[in-house]
Biopython code that builds the backbone (N, CA, C, O; Angstrom):
import numpy as np
from Bio.PDB.StructureBuilder import StructureBuilder

atoms = [
    (1, "MET", "N", (85.717, 144.291, 153.922)),
    (1, "MET", "CA", (87.358, 143.933, 153.745)),
    (1, "MET", "C", (87.088, 142.254, 153.712)),
    (1, "MET", "O", (87.675, 141.741, 152.759)),
    (2, "LYS", "N", (86.674, 141.729, 154.166)),
    (2, "LYS", "CA", (86.594, 140.171, 154.145)),
    (2, "LYS", "C", (85.851, 139.819, 152.824)),
    (2, "LYS", "O", (86.272, 139.244, 151.821)),
    (3, "THR", "N", (84.334, 140.451, 153.179)),
    (3, "THR", "CA", (83.383, 140.289, 151.937)),
    (3, "THR", "C", (83.772, 140.687, 150.502)),
    (3, "THR", "O", (83.257, 140.162, 149.514)),
    (4, "ALA", "N", (84.416, 141.345, 150.464)),
    (4, "ALA", "CA", (85.118, 141.343, 149.303)),
    (4, "ALA", "C", (86.132, 140.867, 148.514)),
    (4, "ALA", "O", (86.261, 140.861, 147.290)),
    (5, "ILE", "N", (87.163, 140.279, 149.822)),
    (5, "ILE", "CA", (88.455, 139.704, 149.495)),
    (5, "ILE", "C", (86.886, 137.953, 148.926)),
    (5, "ILE", "O", (86.420, 137.868, 147.790)),
    (6, "ARG", "N", (86.606, 137.198, 149.803)),
    (6, "ARG", "CA", (85.948, 136.358, 149.452)),
    (6, "ARG", "C", (84.433, 136.355, 148.169)),
    (6, "ARG", "O", (83.642, 135.492, 147.789)),
    (7, "PHE", "N", (84.608, 137.513, 147.927)),
    (7, "PHE", "CA", (83.967, 137.274, 146.608)),
    (7, "PHE", "C", (84.447, 137.569, 145.630)),
    (7, "PHE", "O", (83.726, 137.716, 144.643)),
    (8, "ILE", "N", (85.877, 137.770, 145.545)),
    (8, "ILE", "CA", (86.839, 137.781, 144.132)),
    (8, "ILE", "C", (87.097, 135.910, 144.364)),
    (8, "ILE", "O", (86.555, 135.103, 143.608)),
    (9, "LYS", "N", (87.835, 135.564, 145.312)),
    (9, "LYS", "CA", (87.885, 133.969, 145.146)),
    (9, "LYS", "C", (86.701, 133.662, 145.464)),
    (9, "LYS", "O", (86.673, 133.342, 146.653)),
    (10, "ASP", "N", (85.298, 133.579, 144.780)),
    (10, "ASP", "CA", (84.132, 132.800, 145.103)),
    (10, "ASP", "C", (84.359, 132.200, 142.773)),
    (10, "ASP", "O", (84.561, 132.820, 141.729)),
    (11, "GLU", "N", (84.163, 130.872, 143.134)),
    (11, "GLU", "CA", (84.486, 130.852, 141.757)),
    (11, "GLU", "C", (83.285, 129.869, 141.097)),
    (11, "GLU", "O", (83.292, 129.281, 140.016)),
    (12, "GLU", "N", (82.299, 129.907, 142.099)),
    (12, "GLU", "CA", (80.612, 129.137, 141.478)),
    (12, "GLU", "C", (80.093, 129.673, 140.468)),
    (12, "GLU", "O", (79.337, 128.914, 139.860)),
    (13, "GLY", "N", (80.235, 130.995, 139.919)),
    (13, "GLY", "CA", (79.912, 131.870, 138.627)),
    (13, "GLY", "C", (80.809, 131.634, 138.088)),
    (13, "GLY", "O", (80.489, 131.991, 136.955)),
    (14, "ALA", "N", (82.158, 131.130, 137.995)),
    (14, "ALA", "CA", (82.900, 130.520, 136.386)),
    (14, "ALA", "C", (82.467, 129.299, 136.329)),
    (14, "ALA", "O", (82.665, 128.980, 135.156)),
    (15, "THR", "N", (81.636, 127.729, 137.288)),
    (15, "THR", "CA", (81.621, 127.217, 136.908)),
    (15, "THR", "C", (80.069, 127.303, 135.764)),
    (15, "THR", "O", (79.886, 126.390, 134.958)),
    (16, "ALA", "N", (79.427, 128.073, 135.824)),
    (16, "ALA", "CA", (78.364, 128.001, 135.983)),
    (16, "ALA", "C", (78.103, 128.377, 134.403)),
    (16, "ALA", "O", (77.196, 127.824, 133.780)),
    (17, "ILE", "N", (78.854, 129.230, 133.881)),
    (17, "ILE", "CA", (79.622, 130.040, 132.853)),
    (17, "ILE", "C", (80.170, 129.022, 132.193)),
    (17, "ILE", "O", (80.044, 129.043, 130.969)),
    (18, "GLU", "N", (80.683, 128.233, 132.629)),
    (18, "GLU", "CA", (81.242, 126.897, 132.047)),
    (18, "GLU", "C", (80.390, 125.155, 131.269)),
    (18, "GLU", "O", (80.430, 124.235, 130.452)),
    (19, "TYR", "N", (79.527, 126.028, 132.730)),
    (19, "TYR", "CA", (78.473, 124.539, 132.139)),
    (19, "TYR", "C", (77.294, 125.708, 131.552)),
    (19, "TYR", "O", (76.213, 125.513, 132.108)),
    (20, "GLY", "N", (77.275, 126.330, 131.021)),
    (20, "GLY", "CA", (76.461, 127.026, 130.289)),
    (20, "GLY", "C", (76.689, 126.695, 128.957)),
    (20, "GLY", "O", (75.936, 126.070, 128.210)),
    (21, "LEU", "N", (78.165, 127.322, 128.634)),
    (21, "LEU", "CA", (79.184, 126.975, 127.237)),
    (21, "LEU", "C", (78.783, 125.807, 126.901)),
    (21, "LEU", "O", (78.097, 125.668, 125.888)),
    (22, "ILE", "N", (79.272, 124.330, 127.998)),
    (22, "ILE", "CA", (79.005, 123.319, 126.938)),
    (22, "ILE", "C", (77.327, 123.153, 126.568)),
    (22, "ILE", "O", (76.967, 122.686, 125.487)),
    (23, "ALA", "N", (76.605, 123.490, 127.357)),
    (23, "ALA", "CA", (75.589, 123.616, 126.766)),
    (23, "ALA", "C", (74.867, 124.265, 125.598)),
    (23, "ALA", "O", (74.058, 123.858, 124.765)),
    (24, "ALA", "N", (75.230, 124.975, 125.752)),
    (24, "ALA", "CA", (75.759, 125.434, 124.252)),
    (24, "ALA", "C", (75.681, 125.095, 123.383)),
    (24, "ALA", "O", (74.812, 125.041, 122.514)),
    (25, "LEU", "N", (77.084, 124.668, 123.568)),
    (25, "LEU", "CA", (78.205, 123.359, 122.343)),
    (25, "LEU", "C", (77.035, 122.608, 121.907)),
    (25, "LEU", "O", (76.534, 122.648, 120.784)),
    (26, "ILE", "N", (76.604, 121.835, 123.030)),
    (26, "ILE", "CA", (75.435, 120.360, 122.658)),
    (26, "ILE", "C", (74.425, 120.896, 122.207)),
    (26, "ILE", "O", (73.823, 120.215, 121.376)),
    (27, "SER", "N", (73.862, 122.213, 122.528)),
    (27, "SER", "CA", (72.478, 122.458, 121.606)),
    (27, "SER", "C", (73.251, 122.288, 120.621)),
    (27, "SER", "O", (73.216, 121.109, 120.267)),
    (28, "VAL", "N", (74.106, 123.065, 119.854)),
    (28, "VAL", "CA", (74.399, 123.263, 118.275)),
    (28, "VAL", "C", (74.401, 121.913, 117.750)),
    (28, "VAL", "O", (73.527, 121.452, 117.016)),
    (29, "ALA", "N", (75.579, 121.215, 118.226)),
    (29, "ALA", "CA", (75.790, 119.508, 117.671)),
    (29, "ALA", "C", (73.985, 119.658, 117.433)),
    (29, "ALA", "O", (73.453, 120.066, 116.401)),
    (30, "ALA", "N", (73.629, 119.432, 118.065)),
    (30, "ALA", "CA", (72.399, 118.726, 118.251)),
    (30, "ALA", "C", (71.039, 119.163, 116.981)),
    (30, "ALA", "O", (70.241, 118.437, 116.389)),
    (31, "ILE", "N", (71.215, 120.337, 116.953)),
    (31, "ILE", "CA", (70.382, 121.339, 115.569)),
    (31, "ILE", "C", (70.776, 120.833, 114.555)),
    (31, "ILE", "O", (69.956, 120.261, 113.836)),
    (32, "GLY", "N", (72.574, 120.904, 114.076)),
    (32, "GLY", "CA", (73.033, 120.105, 113.137)),
    (32, "GLY", "C", (72.805, 119.057, 113.062)),
    (32, "GLY", "O", (72.223, 118.671, 112.048)),
    (33, "ALA", "N", (73.109, 118.251, 113.951)),
    (33, "ALA", "CA", (72.631, 117.142, 113.452)),
    (33, "ALA", "C", (71.036, 116.287, 112.845)),
    (33, "ALA", "O", (70.773, 115.470, 111.962)),
    (34, "MET", "N", (70.160, 117.135, 114.039)),
    (34, "MET", "CA", (68.829, 117.201, 113.561)),
    (34, "MET", "C", (68.216, 117.720, 112.538)),
    (34, "MET", "O", (67.086, 117.343, 112.230)),
    (35, "THR", "N", (68.778, 118.521, 111.964)),
    (35, "THR", "CA", (69.128, 118.939, 110.705)),
    (35, "THR", "C", (69.222, 118.194, 109.335)),
    (35, "THR", "O", (68.528, 117.913, 108.358)),
    (36, "ALA", "N", (70.473, 118.038, 109.830)),
    (36, "ALA", "CA", (71.593, 116.381, 108.441)),
    (36, "ALA", "C", (70.063, 115.563, 108.731)),
    (36, "ALA", "O", (69.010, 115.780, 108.130)),
    (37, "LEU", "N", (70.206, 114.958, 109.402)),
    (37, "LEU", "CA", (69.003, 114.258, 109.486)),
    (37, "LEU", "C", (67.661, 113.971, 109.259)),
    (37, "LEU", "O", (67.134, 112.859, 109.237)),
    (38, "GLY", "N", (67.029, 115.319, 109.052)),
    (38, "GLY", "CA", (65.631, 115.723, 108.707)),
    (38, "GLY", "C", (65.739, 115.440, 107.661)),
    (38, "GLY", "O", (64.891, 114.583, 107.416)),
    (39, "THR", "N", (66.698, 115.805, 106.277)),
    (39, "THR", "CA", (66.733, 116.173, 104.969)),
    (39, "THR", "C", (66.897, 115.156, 104.799)),
    (39, "THR", "O", (66.246, 114.789, 103.821)),
    (40, "GLN", "N", (67.621, 114.165, 105.361)),
    (40, "GLN", "CA", (67.918, 112.294, 104.592)),
    (40, "GLN", "C", (66.561, 112.271, 104.721)),
    (40, "GLN", "O", (66.094, 112.130, 103.590)),
    (41, "LEU", "N", (65.119, 112.388, 106.086)),
    (41, "LEU", "CA", (64.639, 111.296, 105.548)),
    (41, "LEU", "C", (63.011, 112.137, 105.038)),
    (41, "LEU", "O", (61.809, 112.020, 105.276)),
    (42, "SER", "N", (63.725, 112.804, 104.397)),
    (42, "SER", "CA", (62.378, 114.056, 103.540)),
    (42, "SER", "C", (62.494, 113.528, 102.764)),
    (42, "SER", "O", (61.501, 113.065, 102.204)),
    (43, "THR", "N", (64.250, 113.206, 102.104)),
    (43, "THR", "CA", (64.577, 112.545, 101.064)),
    (43, "THR", "C", (63.937, 111.146, 100.793)),
    (43, "THR", "O", (63.174, 111.068, 99.830)),
    (44, "LEU", "N", (64.116, 110.307, 101.363)),
    (44, "LEU", "CA", (63.574, 109.219, 101.443)),
    (44, "LEU", "C", (62.451, 108.705, 101.481)),
    (44, "LEU", "O", (62.148, 107.588, 101.061)),
    (45, "PHE", "N", (61.461, 109.833, 102.209)),
    (45, "PHE", "CA", (60.150, 109.618, 102.225)),
    (45, "PHE", "C", (59.687, 109.899, 100.916)),
    (45, "PHE", "O", (58.845, 109.152, 100.418)),
    (46, "THR", "N", (60.099, 110.820, 100.327)),
    (46, "THR", "CA", (59.930, 111.406, 98.774)),
    (46, "THR", "C", (59.853, 110.545, 97.966)),
    (46, "THR", "O", (58.888, 110.364, 97.224)),
    (47, "THR", "N", (61.347, 109.587, 98.019)),
    (47, "THR", "CA", (61.457, 108.171, 96.969)),
    (47, "THR", "C", (60.482, 107.315, 97.697)),
    (47, "THR", "O", (59.958, 106.714, 96.759)),
    (48, "VAL", "N", (60.003, 106.954, 98.607)),
    (48, "VAL", "CA", (59.186, 105.830, 98.979)),
    (48, "VAL", "C", (57.762, 106.621, 98.593)),
    (48, "VAL", "O", (56.900, 105.744, 98.531)),
    (49, "LYS", "N", (57.382, 107.469, 98.410)),
    (49, "LYS", "CA", (56.361, 108.215, 97.951)),
    (49, "LYS", "C", (56.160, 107.844, 96.632)),
    (49, "LYS", "O", (55.109, 107.297, 96.300)),
    (50, "THR", "N", (56.950, 108.052, 95.929)),
    (50, "THR", "CA", (57.170, 107.856, 94.178)),
    (50, "THR", "C", (56.976, 107.017, 94.149)),
    (50, "THR", "O", (55.880, 106.690, 93.695)),
    (51, "SER", "N", (58.242, 105.660, 94.787)),
    (51, "SER", "CA", (58.169, 104.458, 94.662)),
    (51, "SER", "C", (56.528, 103.985, 94.261)),
    (51, "SER", "O", (56.134, 103.512, 93.195)),
    (52, "LEU", "N", (55.671, 104.319, 95.617)),
    (52, "LEU", "CA", (54.511, 103.566, 95.646)),
    (52, "LEU", "C", (53.878, 103.894, 94.529)),
    (52, "LEU", "O", (53.831, 103.208, 93.508)),
    (53, "ALA", "N", (53.370, 104.975, 94.710)),
    (53, "ALA", "CA", (52.225, 105.763, 93.061)),
    (53, "ALA", "C", (53.020, 105.399, 91.773)),
    (53, "ALA", "O", (53.288, 106.453, 91.197)),
    (54, "ARG", "N", (53.431, 104.486, 91.195)),
    (54, "ARG", "CA", (53.783, 103.630, 89.947)),
    (54, "ARG", "C", (52.732, 103.092, 90.470)),
    (54, "ARG", "O", (52.228, 102.094, 89.955)),
]
sb = StructureBuilder()
sb.init_structure("model")
sb.init_model(0)
sb.init_chain("A")
sb.init_seg("    ")
for serial, (resi, resn, name, xyz) in enumerate(atoms, 1):
    if name == "N":
        sb.init_residue(resn, " ", resi, " ")
    sb.init_atom(name, np.array(xyz, "f"), 0.0, 1.0, " ", f" {name:<3s}", serial, name[0])
structure = sb.get_structure()
């Protein structure tokens, strides 16, 4: 019985889940930022390539 009560009161699993959710949110934000930056860099390099080809 004491083991079951101790298991119910244990919150370490909840903390691990919270850290996992935070890591997932940061990952999604980083992927979004890198995608936007990649598109801008592609446009910039295309512009430079076009300017050098003249």
